[in-house]
C-alpha positions as CSV (number, residue, x, y, z in Angstrom):
1,M,-10.4,11.1,15.4
2,S,-9.7,11.1,11.7
3,T,-11.9,9.1,9.2
4,Y,-10.5,6.1,7.4
5,A,-10.2,8.1,4.2
6,Q,-8.3,10.9,5.9
7,L,-5.9,8.5,7.6
8,E,-5.4,6.7,4.3
9,M,-4.5,9.9,2.5
10,D,-2.2,11.0,5.4
11,I,-0.4,7.6,5.1
12,I,0.0,8.0,1.3
13,R,1.3,11.5,1.7
14,W,3.7,10.3,4.4
15,A,4.9,7.5,2.1
16,E,5.3,10.0,-0.9
17,A,7.3,12.4,1.3
18,R,9.7,9.7,2.2
19,K,9.9,8.4,-1.4
20,I,8.4,5.0,-0.4
21,I,6.0,5.9,-3.2
22,P,7.1,5.8,-6.0
23,N,10.6,4.3,-5.2
24,S,9.3,1.1,-3.6
25,T,7.7,-1.8,-5.4
26,P,4.6,-3.9,-4.7
27,A,6.9,-6.8,-4.0
28,T,9.0,-4.9,-1.5
29,Q,5.9,-3.7,0.3
30,L,4.5,-7.2,0.3
31,L,7.7,-8.5,1.9
32,K,7.5,-5.6,4.5
33,L,3.8,-6.6,5.1
34,M,4.9,-10.2,5.8
35,S,7.5,-9.0,8.3
36,E,4.9,-6.9,10.0
37,L,2.5,-9.8,10.1
38,G,5.2,-11.8,11.9
39,E,5.5,-9.1,14.5
40,L,1.7,-9.0,14.9
41,S,1.7,-12.8,15.3
42,D,4.4,-12.6,18.0
43,A,2.5,-9.9,19.8
44,T,-0.7,-11.9,19.6
45,I,1.0,-15.0,21.0
46,K,2.4,-12.9,23.9
47,N,-1.0,-11.3,24.4
48,D,0.8,-7.9,24.3
49,I,-2.1,-5.6,23.4
50,A,0.0,-2.5,22.9
51,Q,2.1,-4.3,20.4
52,V,-1.0,-5.9,18.7
53,I,-2.3,-2.4,18.2
54,D,1.0,-1.2,16.8
55,G,1.2,-4.3,14.6
56,V,-2.3,-3.9,13.1
57,G,-1.4,-0.3,12.3
58,D,1.9,-1.3,10.6
59,V,0.1,-4.0,8.6
60,M,-2.5,-1.4,7.4
61,V,0.3,1.1,6.4
62,C,1.9,-1.7,4.3
63,L,-1.4,-2.6,2.7
64,I,-2.1,1.0,1.9
65,N,1.4,1.4,0.3
66,Y,1.0,-1.9,-1.6
67,C,-2.4,-0.9,-3.0
68,T,-1.2,2.6,-3.9
69,L,1.7,1.1,-5.8
70,Q,-0.6,-1.3,-7.5
71,H,-3.1,1.5,-8.4
72,I,-5.9,-0.3,-6.6
73,D,-8.2,1.0,-3.9
74,L,-8.0,-0.9,-0.5
75,V,-11.7,-0.1,0.3
76,A,-12.8,-1.4,-3.0
77,C,-10.9,-4.6,-2.3
78,M,-12.7,-4.9,1.0
79,G,-16.0,-4.3,-0.7
80,F,-15.2,-7.0,-3.3
81,A,-14.3,-9.5,-0.5
82,Y,-17.5,-8.6,1.4
83,E,-19.6,-9.2,-1.7
84,E,-18.0,-12.6,-2.0
85,I,-18.7,-13.7,1.6
86,K,-21.8,-11.8,2.7
87,N,-24.2,-14.6,1.8
88,R,-22.1,-17.5,3.0
89,K,-23.7,-19.5,5.8
90,G,-22.1,-21.6,8.4
91,T,-20.4,-21.3,11.8
92,L,-16.9,-21.5,13.2
93,L,-16.5,-24.3,15.7
94,P,-14.5,-23.9,18.9
95,N,-11.8,-26.0,17.4
96,G,-11.3,-23.4,14.6
97,V,-13.0,-25.4,11.8
98,F,-15.6,-23.4,9.7
99,V,-18.6,-25.6,8.8
100,K,-20.6,-24.5,5.8
101,E,-24.3,-24.9,5.9
């Protein structure tokens, strides 16, 4: 199995070979991401695990393309988000409401 970094570079190379990068735009990739999120949502509602797996992968490809076109690092974005949330306290109730401490 490849590491995240290896897969990310493979996806970037794939996108470059198909001229997605640099001929696409962040806005276009964001719209594609929204489309893929819709498909992931549909697969989730239908409890179609094979399509959920495919959907998550498609969402990640679009995020990688989007970040590459924006010249930002996806892992750095995750790190920034984690730093923002890591000390938050609370719990998610069964009804889906997060209650902060």
